C-alpha positions as CSV (number, residue, x, y, z in Angstrom):
1,M,2.9,153.9,147.2
2,S,5.3,155.8,149.2
3,N,7.9,154.4,151.7
4,R,8.2,156.1,155.2
5,V,11.5,156.4,157.2
6,I,11.5,156.9,161.1
7,I,15.0,158.1,162.4
8,S,14.8,157.3,166.2
9,G,18.2,158.3,166.8
10,A,22.1,158.9,165.7
11,G,24.7,157.0,166.5
12,L,28.7,157.6,165.8
13,V,32.0,156.1,167.0
14,S,34.9,158.0,165.8
15,S,38.6,158.8,167.4
16,L,36.9,161.6,169.3
17,G,34.6,160.1,171.0
18,L,32.1,156.8,171.5
19,S,28.8,158.7,170.7
20,A,27.5,161.4,168.5
21,L,27.5,163.8,171.8
22,E,31.1,162.9,172.6
23,T,32.5,163.5,169.1
24,W,30.3,166.9,168.7
25,E,31.7,168.2,172.0
26,A,35.3,167.2,171.1
27,L,34.8,169.0,167.5
28,L,33.2,172.2,169.2
29,A,36.3,172.3,171.5
30,G,38.8,172.1,168.7
31,R,40.2,168.7,169.6
32,S,41.8,166.3,167.1
33,G,41.1,162.6,166.9
34,I,44.5,162.1,165.2
35,K,47.3,160.9,167.6
36,Q,50.6,158.7,167.7
37,I,49.8,155.1,167.0
38,D,50.7,153.4,170.2
39,G,49.4,149.8,169.6
40,F,52.3,148.4,167.6
41,D,55.6,149.3,166.4
42,T,55.3,151.9,163.4
43,Q,59.2,151.9,162.7
44,G,59.5,151.1,159.0
45,F,56.2,152.9,158.0
46,D,56.0,156.2,156.5
47,C,52.9,157.1,158.8
48,H,53.1,157.2,162.7
49,S,49.9,158.7,163.5
50,A,46.2,158.0,163.0
51,A,42.7,158.4,164.0
52,L,42.3,155.6,166.2
53,V,39.2,154.5,168.3
54,H,39.8,153.8,172.1
55,G,37.6,152.6,174.6
56,L,35.8,150.2,172.2
57,G,36.2,146.4,173.0
58,P,34.4,143.3,172.5
59,S,32.2,143.5,175.3
60,E,30.6,146.7,174.1
61,L,29.9,145.3,170.9
62,G,28.5,142.1,172.1
63,I,31.2,140.0,170.7
64,H,32.7,136.9,172.7
65,P,36.5,137.6,173.6
66,R,37.5,134.4,171.6
67,D,35.6,135.5,168.5
68,F,37.3,139.0,168.8
69,R,40.8,137.2,169.1
70,I,40.2,135.4,165.9
71,M,39.0,138.4,163.8
């Protein structure tokens, strides 16, 4: 018996975009997803940059804001 798999699409969330297409276009344009960390004070840490994902919040993920705060 053989198992069959159907791939119906591709999804991707990265520091370059919130979709596979956005990320691919950013890669082709030569953009970097690594930026200065601006969400908290990095003083005292050796690293001050990261590949952060912006624009993705609890509503896009289907998470209640109260649960998001708890997480």
